[in-house]
N, C-alpha and C positions, 0 to 999 in steps of 0.2 A: 120112435125108432126109425121110421122112414125119413124123417127130417135129418137125423144124425147121419144116416147112410148117404143121403143126397149131399150133405155138407162134406163128407169125407170124399165122395166121388168128385165133387166140384173142385176140392183142393188138389186132389191128384191130377185132374185134367188141367188145372191152371199151371201146376208145376211142369207138367209135360209140355205145355205150350211154351213156357219160358225156356225150357231146356232146348226145345226144337228151334226157337228163335235164336238162342245163343249159338247153337250148332250151325244154323244157316249163316249167321253173321261171321262166324269163324271161317266157314267154307268160303264166304265172299271175300274176306280179307286175304285168305291163303290162296285164293284162286289166281294162278299165274296169268291166265288170259285176261282177267279183269284188271290186273296190274298193268299189263301191257297196253290194254286199251286206254287206261287212264293216262299212261305216258304218252301215247299217240295223240290223244285229245289235247294234252298240255302243249306238245310240240306244235300241233296245228294252230293253237291260239297264239303261241309265240310267233310263228311265221306270219300269221294274218296281221298281228300288231306291227311286226317288222315291215311288211309290205305296205301297210297303210301309212306308216311313217315315211317310207321311201317315196310314196306317191305324193304325200303332202309336200315333201321337200322338192320334188321335181316340179310340182305346180308353182313353186316359188322362184324357180330358177330359169335363166335363159338357156335354151337347149345348146346353142353353139359355144358359149363362153363359160357357162357354169356359174356366172355371177347372178345376182338378183335380177328378176325381170321388172318391167316398168310398174306393174300393178302392185307388186310387193314393196318396191321402193317408195312408191307414192303413199302406201299405207304407213310405212315406217316414218316417212316425212311428217304425216299427220300426227303420229304418236309423239315425234320429237317436238312438234308444236305444242301439244298439250303439256309435255314435260317442261318446256321452256316457260309456259304460262305459270305453271305451279312453282318453279324454282327461281324464275327471274334470270336464268342464264341464257345468253344469246347463243345462237349457232349459225352455221353457214351451210348453204347449199350451192353446189356448182354443177354446171353441165359442160362437159368436155367433149370436143368433136375432133375426129381425124380429118384434117383439112383436105387431103388429097386421096381419099379412099377410092373415088371413082377412077382416078388416074392409075392407082395401083391395080384395080380390077381390069382396066383396059389393057394394061401392059402385061399383067401377070396372071390374069384369069382368077382361079380360085385362091390365089395367094392372099386375097383380101380377108378371107376367113382366118388365115394364119396371123395376119396382122392384128385382127380383132382379139384373137386368143392371146397373143403375146402382150398386147396392151392390157388386157384384163388381168393377166397373171402378174405383170410387173406392178400394176396399180395396187392390187390386193395385197401383195407382199410388202409394199411400202407403207400403206395406210395403217392407222392405229386399229386396235382391236374394236374399240367402240365406234369407229367410223363405219359407214355403210356405202357400198359401191354396187351399182347395178347398170344394166343396159337399158337405155331409154328408147332407142330406135336403132336403125341400121348402123350408123357410125357414131351414135351419141351415147354417152355414159353420164350417169348422175352420181354425185358424191354428197353424202350427208356428213358434216363435220360437227358433232355435238360439242357443246361447252367451248365454242370458238368465236371470238370476235372477228369482225370483217378484216381487220389488219392481219390477225393471225391466220385467218383463212387464205389470205393472199400469199403469206409465207409458205403455207402448206402446198398451195397450188404451184408455186414457183419450184419447190423442191420435187414435186411430182413431175413436172414438165422436164426438169433436168434429168430425172431418172429415166423417163421415157426417151429422151433424146440420146441417151447412152445405150439403148437397146440395140441388139444386132439386127437391124431391119434388113441389111443387105442379105442376110441368110434366107429371108423369105421373099423379099422383093428387091432384087439386085437392081441398083441404078436409080431407085425411087427414094427421094427424100421424104420421110414421113414426119409431118408436123401436126401440132395440136393447137386449137384455140379453145378459150375457156370463158364462160360467162359465170360470174360469181355474185351471190347476193346473201344477205343476212335477214333473219326474220324481223317482222314488224308487227305491231298491234293489229289485230283483225285478220291476219294472214290465215289462209287455208293452204293445204298442199298444192292445190291447183294455182292459186295466186303466186306462191313462191316459184313453182315450176315456170309459170308464164314470165315472171320477172327475170329468172335466170336465162330464159330463152331470149328475152329482149337484150340482155347483156351479151349473150352469145352472138346475136345478130350484129350488134355493134362491133364485137371483136372480129367477126368474119369480114365485116365491111372495112375494117382497119387493115386487113391483110392477114396472110397465114401467120401462125405462131403468135397470135395475140391474146391478151387477157384484158377483160373489162369487168370492173366491179360496179355493181348497181345497187343502191339503197332506195328503200321507199322514202320519199321526202317527208320530213316532219310536218305536221299540220301547222299552218301559220297562226300566230297569236296576235290579236290586236291589243297593243299595250296602251293605246290612247284612251283617255277617260271619256266616258259617255257624256254628251252634253245634255 
């Protein structure tokens, strides 16, 4: 008899606990404060994710012009080298410099910043979606031209220089002729991003030595092959 009573009491106690849990869960679901808190937490998480993405984007950009910075462009250049090795497709890399940026600064002060911004805007609007454009240093910009032979790269650079020449430079630097010189290269076996940048800089140095508004293309020479029979 005692065992039976204990069984009945335990059963009722278990039912009461389940009913209490269900009631508490219902109160939790129906609680307006809990729902509001959940919404606030979700909104906080969304804002944190948004701010994190914005900070990541800012770390990849040049603060003045908004284009890619040198570190990001160099990393993308290395990625393009890996892609070229896999696919066998060549690509080009160019460095373009504003020839007379120092003169613009001397004559017009802070107008040099406007010249840099105008150049960056005009270039990014003209280039293809798959191309990459970034600021290498004060007056130098780098351009990655994927799936592009050197001859095609030369045509693209010629078109870019024509577009830049037609910009309204007088509106920001009256009386100053703004010209651009370019060093252009293509990838070669064994290249790294640093090697390609160095070769483009060598081409740019030759272009600058040739005078304002010049373009020099520079390829890595092919290794020599001895075709003579061994004695």
